[in-house]
C-alpha positions in Angstrom: 8.7 -168.1 150.5 4.9 -168.3 150.6 3.0 -169.8 147.7 2.1 -166.5 146.2 5.7 -165.2 146.0 8.1 -165.7 143.2 11.8 -165.8 143.9 15.0 -164.2 142.5 18.2 -165.8 143.5 21.3 -163.6 142.9 24.6 -165.5 142.3 28.1 -164.1 142.8 29.6 -165.4 139.6 33.1 -165.1 141.1 32.1 -168.1 143.2 30.7 -170.1 140.3 27.4 -172.1 140.6 27.2 -171.6 144.4 23.7 -171.0 145.7 22.9 -169.2 149.0 21.8 -171.7 151.5 18.8 -169.6 152.4 17.4 -170.0 148.9 17.4 -173.8 148.9 14.0 -174.4 150.6 12.3 -171.9 148.3 13.9 -173.4 145.2 12.5 -176.8 146.1 9.0 -175.4 146.4 9.1 -173.5 143.1 7.1 -174.8 140.2 9.9 -174.0 137.8 13.5 -172.8 138.1 14.9 -170.6 135.4 18.4 -169.3 134.7 18.6 -165.6 133.9 20.0 -164.5 130.5 23.1 -163.1 132.3 24.3 -166.6 133.5 27.0 -168.4 131.6 25.7 -171.6 130.0 28.0 -173.8 132.1 26.6 -172.3 135.2 23.0 -172.9 134.0 23.8 -176.5 133.3 25.5 -177.0 136.6 22.4 -175.7 138.4 19.9 -177.7 136.2 17.9 -174.6 135.5 15.7 -174.0 132.4 16.7 -171.2 130.1 14.5 -168.2 130.7 12.1 -167.3 127.9 9.9 -164.3 127.5 9.5 -162.4 130.7 5.7 -162.2 130.3 5.5 -166.0 130.3 7.5 -166.3 133.5 5.3 -163.7 135.2 2.2 -165.5 134.0 3.3 -168.9 135.3 0.6 -170.6 137.4 2.8 -171.4 140.4 5.7 -169.6 142.2 8.8 -169.6 140.0 12.4 -169.0 140.8 14.9 -167.2 138.7 18.6 -167.5 139.3 20.4 -164.5 138.0 23.7 -162.6 138.4 22.0 -159.2 138.8 18.7 -157.5 139.3 19.5 -155.6 136.1 18.7 -158.8 134.1 15.3 -158.0 132.5 13.3 -160.9 133.9 14.9 -160.5 137.3 14.0 -156.8 137.3 10.4 -157.6 136.3 10.0 -160.2 139.0 11.5 -157.9 141.6 9.2 -155.1 140.6 6.3 -157.5 140.9 7.2 -158.3 144.5 9.4 -161.4 144.2 11.5 -162.3 147.2 15.2 -161.6 146.5 17.9 -163.7 148.1 21.6 -163.0 147.4 25.0 -164.5 148.2 27.1 -162.6 150.7 30.6 -162.4 149.1 33.3 -163.9 151.4 36.2 -161.9 152.6 38.7 -161.6 149.8 36.2 -161.9 147.0 37.6 -158.7 145.5 40.9 -160.5 145.1 39.2 -162.7 142.5 38.3 -159.6 140.5 41.9 -158.5 140.7 43.1 -161.9 139.4 40.5 -161.7 136.6 41.6 -158.2 135.6 45.3 -159.2 135.6 44.5 -162.2 133.4 42.6 -160.0 130.9 45.5 -157.5 130.7 48.0 -160.3 130.0 45.9 -162.2 127.6 45.5 -161.7 123.8 43.6 -158.6 123.2 44.7 -157.1 126.4 47.4 -154.6 127.1 50.5 -154.8 124.8 52.8 -153.4 127.5 51.6 -155.9 130.1 51.9 -158.8 127.7 55.6 -158.3 127.1 56.7 -158.0 130.7 58.9 -160.6 132.3 60.0 -161.3 135.9 63.2 -159.4 135.2 61.6 -156.3 133.6 59.2 -156.1 136.6 61.9 -156.1 139.2 62.3 -152.3 139.3 58.6 -151.7 139.9 58.5 -154.1 142.8 61.4 -152.2 144.4 59.8 -148.8 143.7 56.3 -149.9 145.0 57.8 -151.4 148.1 59.6 -148.1 149.0 56.5 -146.1 148.2 54.6 -148.4 150.7 57.3 -147.8 153.3 56.9 -144.0 152.8 53.2 -144.3 153.3 53.7 -146.2 156.6 56.3 -143.8 157.8 54.1 -140.8 157.1 51.0 -142.4 158.7 49.0 -141.7 155.5 46.1 -144.1 155.6 44.8 -143.4 152.1 48.3 -143.7 150.6 48.8 -146.9 152.6 45.7 -148.5 151.1 46.8 -147.4 147.6 50.4 -148.6 147.9 49.3 -152.0 149.4 47.3 -152.4 146.2 50.3 -151.5 144.1 52.4 -154.1 145.9 49.6 -156.6 145.5 49.6 -155.8 141.7 53.3 -156.9 141.6 52.4 -160.3 143.2 49.5 -160.8 140.8 51.6 -159.8 137.8 54.5 -162.1 138.7 52.1 -165.0 139.3 50.5 -164.4 135.9 53.8 -164.3 134.2 54.8 -167.5 136.0 51.7 -169.3 134.7 53.1 -169.0 131.2 56.5 -170.6 132.1 57.4 -174.1 130.9 57.4 -175.0 134.6 54.3 -173.0 135.5 52.7 -172.0 138.7 49.8 -169.5 139.3 48.3 -167.3 141.9 46.6 -170.3 143.5 49.9 -172.0 143.9 51.4 -168.9 145.5 48.4 -168.6 147.9 48.5 -172.3 148.8 52.2 -172.2 149.6 51.5 -169.3 151.8 48.7 -171.1 153.6 50.9 -174.1 154.1 53.7 -172.0 155.5 51.4 -170.0 157.9 49.7 -173.2 159.2 53.0 -175.1 159.5 54.7 -172.3 161.4 51.9 -171.8 163.8 51.5 -175.1 165.5 50.3 -173.3 168.6 47.3 -172.1 166.6 46.6 -174.9 164.1 48.2 -177.7 166.2 48.6 -178.9 169.8 51.6 -176.8 170.9 51.1 -174.3 173.7 51.9 -170.7 172.8 54.9 -169.1 174.6 55.5 -165.5 173.7 59.2 -165.6 174.8 59.9 -168.6 172.6 57.9 -167.6 169.5 60.9 -166.2 167.5 63.1 -169.1 168.3 60.4 -171.7 167.5 59.7 -169.8 164.2 63.3 -170.0 163.2 63.4 -173.8 164.1 60.4 -174.5 162.0 61.8 -172.4 159.1 65.1 -174.2 159.3 63.5 -177.6 159.2 61.0 -176.6 156.5 63.7 -175.2 154.1 66.4 -177.8 155.0 68.9 -175.0 155.3 72.6 -176.0 155.8 73.8 -172.6 156.9 72.5 -170.0 159.4 72.7 -167.4 156.6 70.8 -169.4 153.9 67.9 -167.5 152.6 69.2 -164.0 153.5 68.4 -161.8 150.5 71.7 -160.4 149.5 70.1 -157.9 147.2 68.5 -155.9 150.0 70.0 -152.5 151.1 73.4 -152.8 152.7 72.4 -151.6 156.1 69.5 -154.0 156.3 71.8 -156.8 155.0 74.4 -156.2 157.7 71.7 -156.2 160.3 70.0 -159.3 159.0 73.3 -161.2 158.8 74.2 -160.3 162.4 70.7 -161.3 163.6 70.8 -164.7 161.8 74.3 -165.6 163.0 73.7 -164.5 166.6 70.9 -167.0 166.8 73.4 -169.6 165.8 75.7 -168.6 168.7 78.1 -166.5 166.6 80.2 -164.4 168.9 80.3 -160.6 168.5 84.1 -160.5 168.6 84.2 -162.3 165.2 82.2 -159.6 163.4 84.3 -157.9 160.6 87.1 -155.7 161.9 89.6 -153.4 160.4 89.6 -149.9 158.9 87.5 -148.3 156.3 84.0 -147.0 156.0 82.5 -150.3 155.0 83.7 -152.1 158.1 82.6 -149.2 160.3 79.1 -149.1 158.7 78.8 -152.9 159.0 79.6 -152.9 162.7 77.3 -150.0 163.5 74.4 -151.7 161.6 75.2 -155.2 163.0 75.4 -154.0 166.6 72.3 -151.9 166.3 70.3 -154.9 165.1 71.7 -157.1 168.0 70.6 -154.3 170.4 67.0 -154.7 169.1 67.0 -151.6 166.9 66.2 -151.3 163.2 69.3 -149.8 161.6 67.7 -149.4 158.2 64.7 -147.6 159.7 66.9 -145.5 162.0 69.2 -144.4 159.1 66.2 -143.7 156.9 64.6 -141.5 159.6 67.9 -139.5 160.0 68.3 -139.1 156.3 64.7 -137.9 155.8 65.1 -135.5 158.7 68.3 -134.2 157.1 66.4 -133.8 153.8 63.7 -131.7 155.5 66.3 -129.5 157.2 68.2 -128.9 153.9 64.9 -127.7 152.3 64.1 -125.5 155.3 67.5 -123.8 155.2 67.3 -123.2 151.5 63.8 -121.8 151.8 64.9 -119.5 154.7 67.9 -118.3 152.6 65.7 -117.6 149.6 63.3 -115.6 151.7 66.2 -113.5 152.9 67.1 -112.6 149.3 69.9 -115.1 148.8 70.4 -117.4 145.9 69.8 -120.8 147.5 71.9 -122.6 144.9 75.0 -120.5 145.8 75.1 -120.6 149.6 78.4 -120.4 151.5 79.2 -122.6 154.5 78.5 -119.6 156.8 75.1 -119.1 155.0 74.2 -122.7 155.6 75.0 -122.3 159.3 73.1 -119.1 159.6 69.9 -120.5 158.1 70.1 -124.0 159.4 67.0 -124.8 161.4 67.4 -124.8 165.1 67.3 -128.3 166.8 63.9 -129.1 168.3 
């Protein structure tokens, strides 16, 4: 900044009293440093800036002045900018918008926020977590990029919501605790990235399981398997976990009945490297499309699609492609 130029420094208040490094030399050379009217008092005090007075007085100052503000919409910042002041801003880091999401969630849950949000519990939110997860899966399967972005946000909302509810518990934790546990987990399970181990692609899954076993102090190969997941996924997961512990295939459930048959099909598919849940969903969704196509064809032929005979179904069933 030359002697004849004033300076406007724009802060990102999500980051607190963090100044952009590029502004520091100019701030040292300013005859006075003011805090814009849009800065919280605690931020002004942390920066050691003077409260801004009348805009005219700032513009008439004898030497170059600096104004620290949150926005160019602040009156004195706008006037300095219009008069040719140098503007230096803070580039928001990746993930800065997550701070906004946390702030919005906090506002919704706090007194004066949304009554519906305020009365939710971990238990009452369970159904929404399941629903949003399946909607995200649908977006992925359909390859819909816009829907994928939206549904990821809806799943993120569930994480933020549960963390905010947890912050009010007698044994509280918050979103920062959730994020820190995730960071610790990712770092601890990637010693080939954050440590001295050499990465070996063919051993990655085995090493991951070893680290998880040690980290969680599990006593059984099936500890940690979510028993509430869909049955086909559950059967596949149990087979996968036990196979890594040396469990022989001949000890998988046997006998008669649909349950045993379904378990064996799902378990053997998973052991063969397939995704039984995904495969079954794909077949079910294809069947759903074929049913709709047959009903539509029958309707166009003048039939009541709600009263089709077996022969009608066969006649209008779409040909295999």
